[in-house]
C-alpha positions, 0 to 999 in steps of 0.5 A: 555488573551486566545491564539488562538487555533491552527488549526488542520493539514489538512487531507483527501480531504482537504489535497489532494486538497492542494497536487493536486494544488502542482502537477498540473504543474508536475506529474498531468499536464495531469490528467485523472479523474475517473468518479465521479459515479465510484469513489462513487461506488468503493469498496476496497478489504475488501468491504469498500468504498474508503477513503476521500483522495483516492476519492479526488485523483481519482476524479481528476486523476486516472492515476498517482497512477496506481490502478487497478479496475474492472469498472463493478464490482466496485471493487479495485483489491486486491493482497497480500504483497508477490505478491507486493514484487515479482512484484517490486523486483523479486522472489529472494527477496520474502523470505527476507520479510517472517516475513512481510507476516505473520504479514501483512496478509490482502489484499494490493492494488498495486500502479503502480506509479513511486516512489522513493521507492515502496509502496502499500496500506495495507487494514487493520485498518484505522486511526481516519480519515478513511485513510489506511496505506501505506507500503513502502519497499526497498531491497538493497544488499540483505537487506529487509526493510519495514514499514512506515504505513503513512496514504494514504492522507499524503503519497500522499501529500508527493509524490505530493509535498503538504507536505515535502517529506520523506527522510526515510521510515515512516518519516512525518512532525512533525504535523503528527508524531504520526500517523504512530506509531498509525497505526503500532500498530493497524496493526502490532507489533508497529514497524514503520519500520523494517528488517523482518526475512527471511524465506522459500518459501510461503505455496503456493509454498510448496503446488505446490511442494507437488502436483507435487510430488503426481502427480509423485507418481501417474504416477509411480503407473500407470506405475506399474499397 
């Protein structure tokens, strides 16, 4: 006798509906929805529309996640991973994540939500459900850790209580276990979580220093002439 085929785990808008229900009496008790016309209009930094999971969340509440966007242009604000790290941990932490900036060089979307561990959306490659990976990071006692690559819909569901919360970076319920690994391979080098090799200041900082040096040389030349 044939056994009943197991149903696939929830993804995208269906998973977010479940997560939103779980959070209606907690962090989403006073939702501030983004107008549906704007949700349809918004584009990510790579020019693509929002994922199904992000549309569902913003249509119910746009306040908790803390994503900045330009309503007139219909664009979600882009930032670099380096800028995200500096915003959360300060300038002193920036060099500790140097390897990650080189590997994960696409645009990010900053999350302003109050989270157990800081995170951002990485606008690189999506999974088969069209969801982008979320990068999570810590910096404790001078040691950097980054990764996760949890699809946005699953990450939000964990944060809102629709799925079991993660105890470690990149940890997801068993039915979703293969997804972070797949996104880590398509967006990085396959490591779901890692301690990046530290480096020097960014190229931008180096360029600023070079400009200051050149300006100083020009000032000296003007004095001599």
